[in-house]
C-alpha positions as CSV (number, residue, x, y, z in Angstrom):
1,M,0.2,0.3,0.2
2,T,1.4,3.4,-1.1
3,D,2.0,5.6,1.9
4,S,0.6,8.9,1.2
5,L,2.8,12.4,0.8
6,R,2.3,13.3,4.1
7,D,3.5,10.0,5.8
8,Q,6.3,10.3,3.5
9,L,7.2,13.7,4.8
10,L,6.7,12.7,8.3
11,G,9.4,9.5,7.5
12,L,11.9,12.1,6.2
13,G,12.0,14.1,9.5
14,F,9.0,16.8,8.5
15,K,7.2,17.9,11.4
16,P,3.7,18.6,11.1
17,A,2.6,22.3,11.1
18,P,1.2,23.2,14.3
19,K,-2.6,24.1,14.5
20,P,-3.5,27.4,15.1
21,E,-5.6,28.0,18.5
22,R,-8.9,28.6,18.4
23,K,-10.0,31.4,20.8
24,P,-13.9,31.2,21.8
25,E,-15.9,33.9,20.0
26,S,-16.8,36.8,22.1
27,R,-20.7,37.1,21.6
28,P,-22.5,39.7,23.7
29,D,-25.1,38.5,25.9
30,A,-28.4,39.5,24.4
31,R,-30.0,39.4,27.7
32,R,-27.1,41.4,29.4
33,P,-27.1,45.3,29.0
34,Q,-24.0,47.3,28.5
35,G,-22.5,47.5,32.0
36,G,-22.1,44.0,32.7
37,K,-25.1,43.2,34.5
38,P,-28.2,40.9,33.1
39,A,-31.3,42.6,31.9
40,H,-32.8,40.6,34.3
41,A,-30.9,41.7,37.3
42,G,-33.0,42.8,40.1
43,R,-36.5,41.8,38.9
44,P,-37.8,38.7,40.9
45,G,-38.8,35.9,38.5
46,A,-37.5,37.3,35.5
47,G,-35.1,34.4,34.4
48,K,-38.1,31.9,35.0
49,P,-39.4,29.7,31.9
50,G,-42.9,31.2,31.0
51,Q,-42.0,34.4,32.0
52,G,-41.1,36.0,28.9
53,Q,-42.4,38.4,26.7
54,G,-45.9,37.1,27.0
55,Q,-46.4,37.4,30.5
56,G,-46.0,41.0,32.3
57,Q,-45.6,42.7,29.0
58,G,-47.1,46.5,29.0
59,K,-47.7,46.7,33.1
60,P,-46.2,49.5,34.7
61,G,-43.3,48.8,37.2
62,Q,-42.4,45.5,35.2
63,G,-40.2,47.1,32.4
64,G,-42.9,45.8,29.6
65,K,-44.1,48.1,26.7
66,P,-48.0,48.0,25.4
67,A,-48.1,46.2,22.0
68,N,-49.8,49.1,20.4
69,K,-49.3,52.3,21.7
70,P,-52.3,54.8,20.9
71,H,-50.8,58.0,19.0
72,G,-52.4,61.0,17.5
73,A,-56.3,61.9,17.7
74,H,-56.9,58.7,19.9
75,A,-54.2,59.1,22.3
76,R,-55.4,62.6,23.1
77,G,-59.3,61.5,22.8
78,G,-58.5,58.9,25.5
79,Q,-57.0,61.4,28.0
80,P,-59.3,63.1,30.7
81,G,-59.7,67.1,30.1
82,N,-59.1,66.9,26.3
83,K,-62.5,68.1,24.4
84,P,-62.8,67.2,20.9
85,A,-62.9,70.3,18.7
86,R,-65.8,72.2,18.2
87,S,-67.1,72.6,14.5
88,R,-67.9,75.9,12.8
89,E,-71.5,75.1,12.6
90,D,-71.8,74.3,16.4
91,I,-70.0,77.6,17.1
92,D,-72.4,79.8,15.0
93,L,-75.7,77.7,16.3
94,A,-74.2,78.7,19.9
95,K,-73.8,82.2,18.8
96,A,-77.4,82.4,17.5
97,Y,-78.6,81.0,21.0
98,A,-76.9,83.2,22.7
99,I,-78.4,86.5,20.4
100,R,-81.7,85.0,21.1
101,A,-81.4,84.6,24.9
102,Q,-80.0,88.1,25.3
103,R,-83.0,89.4,22.8
104,E,-85.4,87.9,24.8
105,K,-83.8,89.2,27.9
106,D,-83.8,92.8,26.7
107,D,-87.7,92.4,25.6
108,R,-88.6,91.5,29.1
109,I,-86.6,94.3,30.6
110,E,-88.2,96.7,28.0
111,A,-91.5,95.5,28.4
112,E,-91.4,95.8,32.8
113,R,-89.8,99.1,32.0
114,L,-92.7,100.0,30.2
115,K,-95.2,98.7,32.5
116,Q,-93.7,100.6,35.3
117,E,-93.5,103.6,33.5
118,E,-97.7,103.1,32.7
119,A,-98.1,102.9,36.2
120,R,-96.1,105.9,37.1
121,L,-98.1,108.1,34.7
122,R,-101.3,106.6,35.9
123,R,-100.3,107.2,39.6
124,E,-99.8,110.8,38.5
125,A,-102.8,111.5,36.5
126,R,-104.8,110.3,39.4
127,A,-103.2,112.7,41.6
128,R,-103.7,115.4,39.6
129,L,-107.6,114.3,38.9
130,E,-108.0,114.4,42.9
131,E,-106.7,117.7,43.0
132,L,-109.0,118.9,40.2
133,L,-111.9,117.2,41.6
134,K,-111.7,119.0,45.0
135,D,-114.7,120.9,46.0
136,K,-116.2,120.0,42.6
137,A,-118.4,117.0,43.1
138,L,-122.1,117.5,43.1
139,N,-123.3,114.1,44.4
140,K,-126.4,114.8,47.1
141,A,-126.6,112.5,50.0
142,E,-130.4,113.0,49.6
143,A,-130.4,111.8,45.9
144,D,-132.7,108.6,45.5
145,I,-132.9,108.3,41.7
146,A,-130.3,105.3,40.3
147,R,-128.8,106.7,37.0
148,H,-127.3,103.2,35.6
149,F,-124.9,103.3,33.0
150,S,-122.3,101.0,31.5
151,Y,-118.5,101.1,32.3
152,G,-116.0,98.6,32.2
153,G,-118.0,96.3,30.8
154,K,-120.5,96.2,34.0
155,I,-123.6,98.2,34.5
156,K,-122.8,100.6,37.3
157,R,-124.9,103.5,39.0
158,V,-124.9,106.9,40.4
159,Y,-128.1,108.7,42.6
160,V,-129.1,111.8,41.4
161,D,-132.0,113.8,42.2
162,A,-134.7,114.7,39.6
163,E,-133.0,117.9,38.2
164,Q,-129.9,116.4,38.0
165,L,-131.1,113.2,36.1
166,K,-132.3,115.7,33.0
167,A,-129.1,117.8,33.3
168,L,-127.2,114.1,32.9
169,N,-129.1,113.1,30.4
170,A,-128.8,116.5,28.5
171,G,-125.1,116.2,28.3
172,E,-124.8,119.1,30.9
173,L,-123.1,116.8,33.7
174,G,-121.1,113.8,33.3
175,V,-119.7,111.1,36.0
176,L,-115.9,110.3,36.8
177,Q,-114.7,107.0,38.5
178,L,-112.4,107.9,41.0
179,N,-111.0,105.5,43.8
180,G,-114.0,103.1,43.4
181,R,-116.6,106.3,43.9
182,Y,-118.8,107.6,41.1
183,V,-118.7,111.6,41.0
184,L,-121.2,113.7,39.4
185,V,-119.4,116.8,37.9
186,T,-120.1,119.4,35.6
187,A,-119.7,119.0,31.6
188,E,-116.8,121.6,32.0
189,V,-115.0,119.6,34.9
190,L,-115.6,116.4,32.7
191,A,-113.6,117.6,29.8
192,Q,-110.7,118.3,32.0
193,A,-110.6,115.1,33.7
194,E,-110.7,113.5,30.3
195,A,-107.9,115.4,29.5
196,I,-105.7,114.5,32.4
197,F,-107.2,110.8,32.9
198,P,-109.3,109.5,30.0
199,A,-109.7,106.0,31.6
200,A,-111.6,107.7,34.9
201,L,-114.4,109.0,32.3
202,A,-117.3,106.6,32.9
203,L,-120.6,108.6,31.7
204,K,-120.7,111.0,28.9
205,V,-123.8,111.6,27.5
206,D,-124.3,112.9,23.7
207,P,-127.5,114.4,23.6
208,N,-127.8,114.2,20.2
209,A,-127.3,111.0,20.2
210,P,-130.1,108.4,19.6
211,A,-132.0,107.1,22.5
212,E,-131.4,103.5,22.1
213,E,-127.6,104.0,22.5
214,D,-128.3,105.0,26.1
215,P,-131.2,102.7,27.3
216,Y,-130.8,103.6,30.8
217,A,-131.8,107.6,30.2
218,D,-135.3,107.3,30.6
219,P,-136.6,106.6,33.9
220,K,-139.1,104.2,32.9
221,F,-136.1,101.6,31.8
222,Q,-134.4,102.1,35.2
223,V,-133.1,98.8,36.7
224,P,-134.5,97.6,40.2
225,D,-132.0,98.5,43.0
226,D,-132.8,94.6,44.6
227,L,-131.7,93.4,41.2
228,V,-128.3,91.7,41.5
229,W,-125.5,92.3,38.9
């Protein structure tokens, strides 16, 4: 059997070439961060089987990260205190409601102002009427003829004598209402009172008016005193 070339060279005294030493490869440990300490150092149970990425992931204090981190509008919308932006249409509608509410408030204030102003004018007019009627009332305590008339949608009456009844129906006298009383006055005083406070005018007879317009002018059509109205 023929020797190989290597065996022949060894037989002649040649020494085989030394084999180079193989150094172990220096691979960084994936679980060991820079600084020489393992990533799980200081965490209880970090190196136990079954506690890898599937368990404890995303929990605060355990080094895990959430798998899907919300971002953008979803992240902002999930935080308390953040409100979605109002649209232009919502803003315009809110402005319209505010304008209408302010207008209604102004109308109520104006209506109340007019009401108070009217009440003030009525008080002043009544005071002037009272001043006018001092010592001008022609009512007689002994008068026994009831002269009925319509006032305020109801039938009212004033007591006169026969002479006053004739003058009243002729338009020479008139009746005013003041503080719940019906005051008999002359036609001149009646005209002055009408200019001061028209609402106080209770009875003003037009002598030229047809008789059917004042059915109570004729004594035969007088309403009985015992009739309740």
